[in-house]
C-alpha positions, 0 to 999 in steps of 0.5 A: 602936586608931587609926582609919584615915585614910580614915575620918577624912576621911569623918567631917570631910566629914559634919560640914561637910555637917551644918553646911551643912544646919542653916544652910540650914534656919535661913535657910528658917525666918527671917521676911521683911524688914519694909517701911521706914516712910515718911521723917519730914519737917518742913513749913511751911504757906504763908501769904502775908503783906505784907512790906516791899519793899526795894531795895538800892544801893551808895551814897556819901556827899557833903557837902550843902554843901562850900565852898572857902575862897578869899581875896578880897583879896591880902596876907600870911597872918598867922594860921591860926585853926583846927585842921586837920581839926576842926569849925569854926562858921559865922562863925569866923575861919579865916585872918587876912591882914595888915590894915595895908595895907588899913586904910591904904587905908581911911584914904586913902579916908576922907580923900578923902571928906572932901575931896570933902565940903568941895568939895561945901560950897563948890560949894553955897555958890557956887550959893546966891550965884549963884542970886539974882544970876542971878534979878536979872540981876546974873550971866549965865546961863553963870555960873549953869550953871557953878555948878550944874554944879560943885555936881552934880560935887561931889555925884557926887565925894562919892558916888564917894568914899563908895563907895571908903570902902565898898570899902575897908571891905569889903576890910578885912573880907575880911582876916578869912576866916571859915567860911560854914558849920558843918562840918569844915575841911580842911588849910591849903594855905598857912602863916603868912607866905605871900603870898596873891594873890587874882588868882592860883591860890593864892587857895584856902586850904582847904575846909569840908564841912558834915556835918549834913545829909549827902547820899547818892548812888546810881545806879538802872539802867534795868532796876531802874527798869523792873522797879519800875514793872512791879511797881507797875503789876501791884500786886505792889508798893505804893508808899508813901503821898505818895511817902515813899521813905525811905533807911536806910544800912548801914555797912561794919561791918554796923551800921545808921545810926540816922537815916533820910532822904528822897529829895530829888532824882532825875536826870530823864535816864539817863546815856548812859555807864552807863545809870543815873540819879542819885538823892540822899537827904538824911539827918540826921547830928547825931553826924557819924558819916557823912563825905563820900566813904564807901561805904555800902549804901543801902536804899530802904524804904517800899513793901510787897509784899502776899501774899508767899510766904516760905520758908527758903532751905534748903527751895528746891533747884536742879536742871537745870531751875531751882528747886523744892521738895517739897510734901506733897499731901493724900494724904500723898505728896511731889511736886516743885513748880517755883518761881520765886524772888525776892528774899532776905528777911533772911539765911535766907528767900527770896521765892517769886514763883510756884509756890506757893499758900496752904495748900501744905505745903512740906518744910523738913527731911528733903528728902534722904529724900524721893522723888517720889510716895512717902508721908512722915510729917509730924513737928514739931520736937523740944522744945528743938531749934532750929526751922528758919528757916522755922518762924518764917516760917509765921506772919504778922508785922507787919514783916520784915527788908529784902530785898536787891534783885537 
């Protein structure tokens, strides 16, 4: 016999009520949520150390001796004696002018010298005969004076003729145009057969640029100069001994030139246009890798920065009020510590000018889980895992990568 519909509905309602009561009882019997453990972080203990203080500038190379090759005598260009753009040696003949007209001038000057020497011989013989006769009053004093004058004039003519011979020899030598330095020679501005006029504007033939050593020019602003002097005065930076300011170059591809140089010139006055002054360094360039006109990065090295605090860049955060780091206090809680950052140290670290002291424990990993005033758990990096950049910075080292001056 079937159950009436009202009774079936009461049975379904009873089942739903029983399920709800059982779930409520289960919730009342469950234990409360356990408290979350403190977040795990990695820290580095601040240990001030001495690091190099490096200033970085945009620089340009320049030949230490770039010489224009100019013709000193006129004539037709017979021969070009070098390969354009290649190395030439000091004394090498670069251009040869037609020597025949100059050799003819030399021969004419030598002939004139011989003629003047013959006149001098005659004048000397005449004076030798006149002197004893004038002493015996056999000839007048006027004859003696004339003979002495002719002799002196002949000597002067010989000297003038000899000077013309020397000048003609010099002009003949100038027909062979040699390089005064060893370096790279530029292209020739004239070709064989062209007439070179030493008195006109086409006397320049090419130029030779010496490459070893080479100069490196860069500008130091007034702010950079004042900042460096202030840091040296405050003993924040120690100048190198004997003012041995060295310069190393970073090429466009990031490689470092193997040779270092020394600063050998600093302009005594600031430019009114740029507010900076020129500084020049001279570097050995035996392999001639550096060419004039190249843009490079010049690192001025030599000074040091004592008691520097170095942290990985990832440990330093920036907020509306400036930079800050998380420091773990002795009671195990974290606090926010405002800091003033300085120069970059290499590619991963940064110098902290103020805000930290020796012994401070700075969070270098896990900052996102840290809350100010809350406890944290300090852990070490797992074995085999790449340690953060600051782990290496914790221990003192004898040298450090150069810092990029701001």
